[in-house]
All heavy atoms as an XYZ file, in Angstrom:
754
protein
N     230.391    274.303    -15.248
C     229.660    274.221    -14.005
C     228.389    273.347    -14.257
O     227.623    273.625    -15.108
C     229.304    275.598    -13.563
C     228.606    275.637    -12.263
S     228.544    277.365    -11.680
C     226.892    277.408    -11.071
N     228.196    272.354    -13.459
C     227.025    271.522    -13.570
C     225.980    271.985    -12.582
O     226.354    272.603    -11.536
C     227.377    270.020    -13.221
C     228.459    269.494    -14.089
S     227.830    269.245    -15.739
C     228.908    268.012    -16.314
N     224.751    271.746    -12.859
C     223.702    272.153    -11.882
C     222.377    272.291    -12.542
O     222.132    271.794    -13.626
N     221.507    273.033    -11.872
C     220.147    273.324    -12.335
C     220.054    274.840    -12.547
O     220.369    275.645    -11.621
C     219.116    272.827    -11.293
C     217.711    273.180    -11.766
C     219.269    271.341    -11.095
N     219.626    275.258    -13.752
C     219.498    276.685    -14.030
C     218.050    276.968    -14.326
O     217.468    276.350    -15.254
C     220.371    276.990    -15.270
C     221.790    276.638    -15.035
C     222.268    275.364    -15.447
C     222.728    277.499    -14.446
C     223.628    275.035    -15.238
C     224.032    277.166    -14.279
C     224.491    275.929    -14.679
N     217.463    277.858    -13.621
C     216.016    278.190    -13.724
C     215.856    279.591    -14.410
O     216.534    280.550    -13.983
C     215.375    278.147    -12.359
C     213.875    278.399    -12.423
C     213.324    278.321    -11.016
N     211.899    278.146    -11.056
C     211.255    276.980    -11.143
N     211.963    275.839    -11.084
N     209.961    276.920    -11.209
N     214.966    279.587    -15.364
C     214.635    280.859    -16.072
C     213.150    281.056    -15.872
O     212.343    280.255    -16.263
C     214.972    280.731    -17.562
C     216.405    280.168    -17.789
C     216.533    278.793    -17.973
C     217.523    280.987    -17.728
C     217.818    278.267    -18.129
C     218.766    280.443    -17.894
C     218.919    279.063    -18.109
O     220.152    278.535    -18.239
N     212.784    282.189    -15.266
C     211.430    282.342    -14.790
C     210.494    283.000    -15.750
O     209.350    283.345    -15.392
C     211.369    283.126    -13.462
C     211.945    282.213    -12.337
O     211.682    281.035    -12.364
O     212.581    282.775    -11.435
N     210.914    283.237    -16.983
C     209.904    283.648    -17.992
C     210.293    283.110    -19.357
O     211.445    282.666    -19.568
C     209.798    285.227    -18.035
C     210.990    285.889    -18.601
O     211.411    285.661    -19.737
N     211.663    286.757    -17.806
N     209.352    283.086    -20.260
C     209.579    282.376    -21.547
C     210.587    283.086    -22.437
O     211.062    282.560    -23.417
C     208.239    282.182    -22.286
C     207.580    283.442    -22.731
C     206.270    283.132    -23.376
C     205.584    284.379    -23.909
N     204.355    284.020    -24.520
N     210.959    284.307    -22.103
C     211.929    285.048    -22.928
C     213.355    284.831    -22.430
O     214.290    285.174    -23.124
C     211.528    286.589    -22.941
C     210.185    286.771    -23.528
C     209.135    287.151    -22.708
C     209.894    286.518    -24.835
C     207.830    287.334    -23.182
C     208.619    286.656    -25.362
C     207.608    287.104    -24.575
O     206.342    287.201    -25.027
N     213.518    284.337    -21.238
C     214.840    284.010    -20.701
C     215.245    282.647    -21.241
O     214.373    281.811    -21.538
C     214.815    283.990    -19.196
N     216.519    282.414    -21.413
C     216.952    281.178    -22.000
C     218.386    280.877    -21.573
O     219.075    281.752    -21.089
C     216.899    281.262    -23.534
N     218.809    279.589    -21.800
C     220.211    279.315    -21.496
C     221.166    280.221    -22.254
O     220.847    280.653    -23.413
C     220.336    277.851    -21.922
C     218.945    277.277    -21.851
C     218.056    278.444    -22.215
N     222.331    280.514    -21.681
C     223.273    281.318    -22.355
C     223.877    280.568    -23.552
O     223.731    279.351    -23.676
C     224.440    281.691    -21.403
O     225.119    280.479    -21.054
C     223.909    282.388    -20.169
N     224.516    281.309    -24.419
C     225.199    280.711    -25.575
C     226.198    279.619    -25.112
O     226.281    278.534    -25.707
C     225.899    281.780    -26.407
C     226.579    281.276    -27.631
C     227.235    282.364    -28.441
C     227.947    281.756    -29.619
N     228.698    282.833    -30.392
N     226.932    279.974    -24.068
C     227.900    279.001    -23.508
C     227.210    277.735    -23.015
O     227.707    276.632    -23.260
C     228.666    279.632    -22.362
C     229.684    278.700    -21.735
C     230.408    279.314    -20.560
O     230.220    280.480    -20.241
O     231.108    278.551    -19.854
N     226.083    277.866    -22.338
C     225.376    276.671    -21.852
C     224.831    275.860    -23.037
O     224.909    274.591    -23.008
C     224.199    277.070    -20.922
C     224.670    277.644    -19.571
C     223.519    278.293    -18.820
O     222.608    278.874    -19.390
N     223.636    278.145    -17.480
N     224.297    276.514    -24.029
C     223.810    275.786    -25.188
C     224.921    275.018    -25.919
O     224.753    273.891    -26.292
C     223.104    276.739    -26.184
C     221.783    277.271    -25.602
C     220.981    277.998    -26.757
N     221.757    279.039    -27.407
C     221.853    280.315    -27.039
N     221.221    280.691    -25.930
N     222.552    281.199    -27.749
N     226.064    275.651    -26.052
C     227.164    275.026    -26.733
C     227.758    273.896    -25.978
O     228.233    272.920    -26.516
C     228.249    276.060    -27.067
C     227.893    277.074    -28.155
C     228.905    278.179    -28.327
O     229.843    278.249    -27.531
O     228.701    278.907    -29.291
N     227.719    274.026    -24.619
C     228.278    273.005    -23.748
C     227.386    271.825    -23.520
O     227.851    270.665    -23.607
C     228.745    273.626    -22.419
C     229.444    272.639    -21.535
C     230.005    273.309    -20.324
N     230.682    272.291    -19.540
C     231.238    272.604    -18.383
N     231.334    273.822    -17.947
N     231.847    271.639    -17.720
N     226.144    272.046    -23.232
C     225.244    271.005    -22.817
C     224.182    270.537    -23.842
O     223.775    269.418    -23.907
C     224.506    271.431    -21.535
C     225.361    271.841    -20.414
C     225.404    273.134    -19.947
C     226.196    270.917    -19.811
C     226.202    273.509    -18.870
C     227.020    271.286    -18.714
C     227.036    272.609    -18.278
O     227.840    272.925    -17.252
N     223.701    271.501    -24.614
C     222.542    271.260    -25.479
C     223.042    270.978    -26.936
O     222.655    271.689    -27.862
C     221.604    272.461    -25.430
C     221.104    272.715    -24.031
S     220.266    274.308    -23.828
C     218.681    273.861    -24.532
N     223.765    269.903    -27.093
C     224.304    269.575    -28.357
C     224.101    268.111    -28.611
O     223.829    267.302    -27.750
C     225.786    269.942    -28.469
C     226.658    269.244    -27.454
C     228.062    269.739    -27.518
C     228.878    269.027    -26.405
N     230.222    269.383    -26.363
N     224.205    267.707    -29.862
C     224.153    266.244    -30.201
C     222.679    265.875    -30.405
O     221.798    266.705    -30.579
N     222.502    264.590    -30.406
C     221.106    264.078    -30.569
C     220.258    264.436    -29.390
O     220.712    264.618    -28.253
C     221.160    262.557    -30.689
C     221.838    262.089    -31.974
O     221.821    262.816    -32.913
O     222.389    260.923    -31.922
N     218.980    264.626    -29.672
C     218.037    264.951    -28.611
C     216.739    264.216    -28.765
O     216.447    263.769    -29.901
C     217.773    266.468    -28.566
O     217.098    266.859    -29.750
N     215.990    264.065    -27.732
C     214.670    263.466    -27.722
C     213.669    264.465    -27.165
O     213.992    265.107    -26.147
C     214.578    262.235    -26.823
C     215.447    261.048    -27.191
C     215.337    259.941    -26.165
O     214.371    259.952    -25.373
O     216.212    259.106    -26.150
N     212.521    264.599    -27.745
C     211.489    265.511    -27.292
C     210.315    264.708    -26.682
O     209.885    263.761    -27.352
C     211.021    266.471    -28.339
C     212.040    267.448    -28.738
C     211.487    268.472    -29.751
O     210.254    268.491    -30.018
O     212.314    269.266    -30.274
N     209.792    265.152    -25.573
C     208.667    264.549    -24.958
C     207.678    265.572    -24.516
O     208.122    266.658    -24.009
C     209.085    263.679    -23.709
C     210.108    262.641    -24.023
N     209.794    261.416    -24.552
C     211.481    262.679    -23.880
C     210.967    260.762    -24.688
N     211.951    261.532    -24.287
N     206.407    265.340    -24.745
C     205.408    266.361    -24.390
C     204.511    265.863    -23.266
O     204.172    264.673    -23.216
C     204.479    266.669    -25.606
C     205.218    267.217    -26.846
C     204.239    267.414    -27.996
C     205.888    268.620    -26.523
N     204.139    266.757    -22.310
C     203.371    266.387    -21.187
C     202.299    267.543    -20.982
O     202.400    268.583    -21.560
C     204.196    266.370    -19.915
C     205.359    265.398    -19.954
C     206.591    265.792    -20.394
C     205.162    264.078    -19.579
C     207.642    264.937    -20.497
C     206.215    263.197    -19.644
C     207.442    263.577    -20.109
N     201.296    267.178    -20.163
C     200.327    268.180    -19.789
C     199.260    268.414    -20.798
O     199.289    267.789    -21.911
N     198.401    269.352    -20.590
C     197.292    269.637    -21.508
C     197.839    270.217    -22.773
O     198.627    271.151    -22.782
C     196.456    270.701    -20.740
C     197.340    271.246    -19.651
C     198.308    270.145    -19.388
N     197.435    269.636    -23.921
C     197.897    270.069    -25.200
C     199.355    270.086    -25.372
O     199.936    270.844    -26.189
C     197.321    271.503    -25.512
C     195.767    271.540    -25.461
O     195.173    270.574    -25.935
O     195.264    272.562    -24.940
N     200.089    269.266    -24.629
C     201.525    269.175    -24.756
C     202.260    270.452    -24.434
O     203.273    270.753    -25.040
N     201.783    271.238    -23.516
C     202.364    272.562    -23.197
C     203.624    272.454    -22.294
O     204.244    273.460    -22.054
C     201.305    273.407    -22.508
C     200.188    273.838    -23.400
C     199.114    274.647    -22.690
O     198.531    274.191    -21.760
N     198.968    275.878    -23.164
N     203.930    271.283    -21.852
C     205.184    271.034    -21.116
C     206.068    270.186    -21.961
O     205.666    269.019    -22.270
C     204.923    270.447    -19.711
C     204.044    271.367    -18.832
C     206.289    270.142    -19.003
C     203.631    270.774    -17.536
N     207.164    270.707    -22.378
C     208.079    269.951    -23.253
C     209.396    269.647    -22.552
O     210.008    270.516    -21.904
C     208.396    270.788    -24.530
C     209.369    270.081    -25.474
S     209.907    271.087    -26.842
C     208.408    271.025    -27.852
N     209.833    268.437    -22.715
C     211.123    268.003    -22.206
C     212.007    267.646    -23.377
O     211.608    266.885    -24.271
C     210.950    266.766    -21.266
C     212.245    266.049    -20.917
C     213.157    266.955    -20.019
C     211.952    264.765    -20.164
N     213.216    268.249    -23.453
C     214.153    267.930    -24.482
C     215.338    267.347    -23.734
O     215.948    267.953    -22.905
C     214.609    269.147    -25.257
C     213.338    269.872    -25.837
C     215.540    268.747    -26.411
C     213.639    271.195    -26.495
N     215.681    266.077    -24.060
C     216.759    265.348    -23.406
C     217.934    265.247    -24.339
O     217.828    264.763    -25.433
C     216.301    263.965    -22.962
C     217.447    263.197    -22.274
C     215.102    264.000    -22.065
N     219.050    265.777    -23.883
C     220.329    265.701    -24.584
C     221.247    264.728    -23.852
O     220.945    264.299    -22.768
C     221.020    267.112    -24.575
C     220.206    268.156    -25.316
C     219.341    268.908    -24.582
C     220.330    268.369    -26.634
C     218.573    269.964    -25.192
C     219.599    269.363    -27.248
C     218.728    270.117    -26.538
O     218.000    271.106    -27.147
N     222.431    264.423    -24.433
C     223.364    263.524    -23.758
C     223.824    264.024    -22.392
O     223.897    263.298    -21.428
C     224.633    263.333    -24.620
C     224.337    262.483    -25.837
O     223.328    261.742    -25.866
O     225.069    262.575    -26.823
N     224.055    265.364    -22.284
C     224.597    265.965    -21.112
C     223.632    266.856    -20.338
O     224.050    267.531    -19.348
C     225.893    266.669    -21.381
C     226.969    265.800    -21.927
C     228.285    266.555    -22.163
O     228.491    267.521    -21.409
O     229.012    266.185    -23.032
N     222.369    266.964    -20.786
C     221.442    267.834    -20.141
C     220.005    267.467    -20.450
O     219.742    266.649    -21.317
C     221.697    269.285    -20.661
N     219.146    268.058    -19.712
C     217.652    267.970    -19.985
C     217.117    269.407    -19.857
O     217.435    270.139    -18.879
C     217.021    267.050    -18.997
N     216.306    269.815    -20.817
C     215.773    271.177    -20.875
C     214.266    271.071    -20.776
O     213.602    270.433    -21.586
C     216.197    271.900    -22.144
C     215.801    273.349    -22.170
C     216.180    274.202    -21.177
C     215.090    273.819    -23.278
C     215.816    275.581    -21.248
C     214.791    275.168    -23.372
C     215.143    276.029    -22.382
O     214.786    277.360    -22.453
N     213.657    271.701    -19.762
C     212.237    271.611    -19.493
C     211.620    272.960    -19.831
O     212.065    274.007    -19.279
C     211.995    271.247    -18.051
C     210.590    271.013    -17.604
C     209.967    269.880    -18.429
C     210.554    270.651    -16.130
N     210.620    272.996    -20.699
C     209.914    274.231    -21.089
C     208.422    274.079    -20.683
O     207.754    273.209    -21.210
C     210.013    274.442    -22.598
C     211.401    274.669    -23.079
C     211.508    274.698    -24.619
C     210.513    275.629    -25.253
N     210.664    275.748    -26.686
N     207.987    274.972    -19.823
C     206.633    274.951    -19.364
C     205.923    276.175    -19.991
O     206.066    277.270    -19.509
C     206.544    274.987    -17.850
C     205.124    275.004    -17.326
O     204.158    275.105    -18.117
O     204.950    274.982    -16.108
N     205.178    275.994    -21.063
C     204.533    277.067    -21.730
C     203.252    277.511    -21.033
O     202.641    278.518    -21.388
C     204.219    276.705    -23.181
C     205.458    276.694    -24.027
O     206.444    277.393    -23.703
O     205.498    275.983    -25.093
N     202.857    276.825    -20.020
C     201.661    277.229    -19.222
C     201.979    278.505    -18.436
O     201.267    279.433    -18.423
C     201.169    276.097    -18.310
C     200.713    274.907    -19.158
C     200.011    276.621    -17.422
C     200.414    273.668    -18.400
N     203.143    278.475    -17.742
C     203.547    279.628    -16.942
C     204.849    280.266    -17.379
O     205.317    281.198    -16.788
C     203.577    279.346    -15.440
C     204.621    278.299    -15.079
O     205.434    277.912    -15.932
O     204.618    277.888    -13.924
N     205.459    279.743    -18.472
C     206.634    280.364    -19.042
C     207.953    279.957    -18.392
O     209.004    280.469    -18.823
N     207.970    279.076    -17.463
C     209.165    278.617    -16.824
C     210.050    277.752    -17.730
O     209.500    276.955    -18.478
C     208.836    277.780    -15.562
O     207.987    278.583    -14.674
C     210.110    277.397    -14.849
N     211.348    277.982    -17.648
C     212.330    277.128    -18.391
C     213.384    276.675    -17.357
O     213.784    277.494    -16.570
C     213.032    277.961    -19.426
C     212.169    278.685    -20.421
C     211.280    277.799    -21.205
N     210.691    278.447    -22.339
C     209.415    278.570    -22.582
N     208.546    278.105    -21.685
N     208.942    279.115    -23.648
N     213.753    275.379    -17.441
C     214.794    274.913    -16.530
C     215.757    273.982    -17.274
O     215.334    273.109    -18.001
C     214.131    274.071    -15.363
C     213.042    274.895    -14.641
C     215.197    273.619    -14.380
C     212.226    274.070    -13.683
N     217.034    274.244    -17.091
C     218.081    273.410    -17.694
C     218.749    272.605    -16.590
O     219.276    273.177    -15.628
C     219.122    274.322    -18.351
C     220.368    273.643    -19.006
C     219.938    272.689    -20.069
C     221.334    274.704    -19.468
N     218.740    271.284    -16.748
C     219.351    270.366    -15.787
C     220.601    269.832    -16.445
O     220.495    269.298    -17.532
C     218.402    269.212    -15.461
C     217.126    269.608    -14.808
C     216.017    270.024    -15.560
C     216.944    269.499    -13.417
C     214.838    270.423    -14.908
C     215.796    269.855    -12.789
C     214.725    270.328    -13.558
N     221.763    269.977    -15.818
C     222.989    269.518    -16.392
C     223.692    268.575    -15.434
O     223.500    268.543    -14.237
C     223.907    270.702    -16.666
O     224.263    271.335    -15.481
C     223.313    271.701    -17.636
N     224.496    267.673    -16.009
C     225.186    266.624    -15.256
C     224.279    265.499    -14.998
O     223.078    265.575    -14.954
N     224.907    264.342    -14.761
C     224.150    263.089    -14.534
C     223.217    263.148    -13.381
O     222.024    262.752    -13.494
C     225.143    261.904    -14.422
N     223.633    263.631    -12.249
C     222.793    263.661    -11.028
C     221.667    264.624    -11.215
O     220.489    264.372    -10.902
C     223.613    264.007     -9.796
C     224.492    262.873     -9.329
C     225.197    263.243     -8.026
C     226.038    262.065     -7.521
N     226.729    262.436     -6.282
N     221.972    265.829    -11.635
C     220.930    266.865    -11.755
C     220.001    266.577    -12.954
O     218.812    266.909    -12.840
C     221.534    268.244    -11.896
C     222.177    268.731    -10.615
O     221.638    268.393     -9.519
O     223.157    269.471    -10.680
N     220.483    265.923    -13.980
C     219.639    265.607    -15.127
C     218.468    264.700    -14.688
O     217.361    264.808    -15.197
C     220.513    264.944    -16.200
C     219.775    264.665    -17.477
C     220.762    264.088    -18.502
C     220.076    263.365    -19.629
N     220.988    262.751    -20.527
N     218.706    263.799    -13.777
C     217.669    262.895    -13.280
C     216.570    263.595    -12.547
O     215.453    263.089    -12.438
C     218.314    261.777    -12.472
C     219.199    260.853    -13.244
C     218.514    260.181    -14.446
O     217.346    259.723    -14.219
O     219.100    260.130    -15.481
N     216.836    264.809    -11.993
C     215.864    265.575    -11.229
C     214.720    266.023    -12.119
O     213.695    266.459    -11.586
C     216.517    266.713    -10.521
C     217.497    266.316     -9.464
C     218.163    267.547     -8.876
C     219.242    267.146     -7.861
N     219.968    268.305     -7.360
N     214.893    266.024    -13.442
C     213.909    266.583    -14.327
C     212.600    265.850    -14.212
O     211.520    266.416    -14.319
C     214.375    266.626    -15.779
C     214.527    265.208    -16.355
C     213.521    267.490    -16.623
N     212.629    264.530    -13.952
C     211.392    263.746    -13.853
C     210.582    264.101    -12.632
O     209.350    264.099    -12.677
C     211.684    262.257    -13.976
C     212.355    261.944    -15.279
C     213.756    261.790    -15.378
C     211.664    261.969    -16.487
C     214.401    261.540    -16.585
C     212.296    261.746    -17.694
C     213.670    261.568    -17.749
O     214.291    261.328    -18.946
N     211.258    264.409    -11.551
C     210.572    264.886    -10.337
C     209.923    266.216    -10.595
O     208.797    266.506    -10.153
C     211.513    264.956     -9.134
C     212.011    263.640     -8.654
O     211.301    262.623     -8.870
O     213.141    263.569     -8.086
N     210.632    267.106    -11.326
C     210.127    268.401    -11.658
C     208.892    268.302    -12.571
O     207.935    269.095    -12.402
C     211.223    269.269    -12.283
C     210.742    270.714    -12.564
C     210.483    271.532    -11.291
O     210.874    271.118    -10.154
O     209.878    272.585    -11.456
N     208.912    267.388    -13.504
C     207.776    267.239    -14.432
C     206.563    266.810    -13.595
O     205.449    267.379    -13.759
C     208.050    266.218    -15.504
C     209.073    266.765    -16.509
C     206.771    265.810    -16.192
C     209.628    265.768    -17.461
N     206.712    265.874    -12.666
C     205.640    265.427    -11.832
C     205.078    266.589    -10.985
O     203.882    266.815    -10.871
C     206.096    264.262    -10.895
C     204.923    263.727    -10.070
C     205.434    262.639     -9.179
C     204.450    262.007     -8.251
N     203.387    262.850     -7.782
N     205.997    267.375    -10.425
C     205.559    268.548     -9.635
C     204.799    269.500    -10.418
O     203.741    270.026     -9.988
C     206.821    269.200     -9.010
C     206.522    270.280     -7.989
C     207.665    271.139     -7.637
N     208.077    272.007     -8.730
C     207.386    273.098     -9.073
N     206.328    273.496     -8.478
N     207.826    273.892    -10.073
N     205.259    269.822    -11.682
C     204.586    270.813    -12.537
C     203.199    270.317    -12.888
O     202.213    271.023    -12.897
C     205.410    271.045    -13.762
C     206.600    271.934    -13.598
C     207.414    271.967    -14.911
C     206.216    273.358    -13.216
N     203.099    268.994    -13.259
C     201.772    268.471    -13.627
C     200.845    268.528    -12.452
O     199.655    268.914    -12.652
C     201.956    267.005    -14.112
C     202.656    266.897    -15.466
C     202.939    265.421    -15.770
C     201.865    267.521    -16.585
N     201.292    268.181    -11.300
C     200.433    268.254    -10.060
C     200.034    269.703     -9.768
O     198.885    269.990     -9.491
C     201.149    267.645     -8.873
C     201.304    266.141     -8.900
O     200.569    265.494     -9.687
O     202.095    265.613     -8.124
N     201.002    270.582     -9.873
C     200.732    272.005     -9.636
C     199.701    272.589    -10.575
O     198.720    273.217    -10.128
C     202.017    272.829     -9.726
C     201.842    274.316     -9.639
C     201.602    274.924     -8.435
C     201.895    275.094    -10.775
C     201.416    276.276     -8.329
C     201.730    276.469    -10.709
C     201.448    277.064     -9.500
N     199.866    272.343    -11.848
C     198.887    272.869    -12.825
C     197.532    272.196    -12.695
O     196.511    272.849    -12.875
C     199.444    272.703    -14.267
C     200.599    273.593    -14.529
N     200.601    274.942    -14.307
C     201.826    273.298    -15.002
C     201.773    275.435    -14.638
N     202.537    274.418    -15.073
N     197.452    270.889    -12.369
C     196.194    270.206    -12.237
C     195.412    270.796    -11.064
O     194.251    271.025    -11.148
C     196.423    268.703    -12.012
N     196.107    271.056     -9.912
C     195.403    271.602     -8.733
C     195.067    273.033     -8.932
O     194.024    273.505     -8.452
C     196.279    271.410     -7.498
C     196.347    270.025     -7.044
N     197.419    269.187     -7.356
C     195.457    269.198     -6.397
C     197.212    267.985     -6.866
N     196.032    267.963     -6.281
N     195.904    273.755     -9.619
C     195.590    275.210     -9.900
C     194.348    275.318    -10.776
O     193.488    276.137    -10.513
C     196.794    275.875    -10.522
C     196.569    277.361    -10.728
C     197.785    278.052    -11.239
N     197.956    277.705    -12.637
C     198.992    278.133    -13.415
N     199.874    278.942    -12.864
N     199.079    277.806    -14.624
N     194.240    274.448    -11.801
C     193.090    274.490    -12.660
C     191.807    274.072    -11.903
O     190.808    274.644    -12.078
C     193.332    273.575    -13.874
C     194.325    274.173    -14.871
C     194.539    273.260    -16.072
O     193.702    272.375    -16.262
O     195.522    273.406    -16.762
N     191.958    273.059    -11.086
C     190.816    272.611    -10.322
C     190.307    273.744     -9.359
O     189.107    273.965     -9.229
C     191.069    271.353     -9.468
C     191.261    270.118    -10.364
O     190.811    270.173    -11.517
O     191.807    269.165     -9.843
N     191.237    274.397     -8.757
C     190.876    275.507     -7.858
C     190.227    276.666     -8.560
O     189.256    277.240     -8.059
N     190.668    277.015     -9.756
C     190.063    278.068    -10.455
C     188.645    277.761    -10.988
O     187.825    278.612    -11.163
C     190.957    278.535    -11.619
O     191.038    277.527    -12.608
N     188.381    276.494    -11.217
C     187.055    276.010    -11.694
C     186.016    276.207    -10.625
O     184.848    276.326    -10.955
C     187.109    274.608    -12.167
C     187.888    274.450    -13.446
C     187.763    273.031    -13.954
N     188.679    272.871    -15.072
C     189.351    271.861    -15.394
N     189.302    270.786    -14.624
N     190.136    271.802    -16.427
N     186.398    276.199     -9.365
C     185.436    276.410     -8.279
C     184.708    277.743     -8.355
O     183.651    277.913     -7.877
C     186.102    276.269     -6.916
C     186.679    274.880     -6.595
C     187.460    274.898     -5.282
C     185.562    273.815     -6.545
N     185.430    278.739     -8.945
C     184.886    280.074     -8.987
C     184.048    280.374    -10.224
O     183.505    281.406    -10.429
C     186.039    281.090     -8.873
C     186.716    281.031     -7.546
C     187.868    280.354     -7.429
C     186.097    281.583     -6.439
C     188.568    280.304     -6.205
C     186.746    281.507     -5.179
C     187.959    280.868     -5.056
N     183.955    279.413    -11.189
C     183.199    279.604    -12.404
C     181.725    279.446    -12.142
O     181.240    278.709    -11.375
C     183.688    278.651    -13.539
C     185.062    278.844    -13.992
C     185.417    277.817    -15.009
C     185.238    280.232    -14.609
């Protein structure tokens, strides 16, 4: 099954079946955000996004859904930037 799988805490993770099917072979790692707290791991058949700021994990599988990871990275960076700016107003 191809698609987008969202895990809403840092302790949740792709199933063994998903790891064996999609997260295999060569991979590339890219870091984003403050202190590299958002990590993208790109595999041949999937992209895995780990956001250590809020603990979210997302597995994008298949060619069409894998491309959505870049929109999600932009959304996360914008979200965290605005959230941090908003909290600074109260300091």
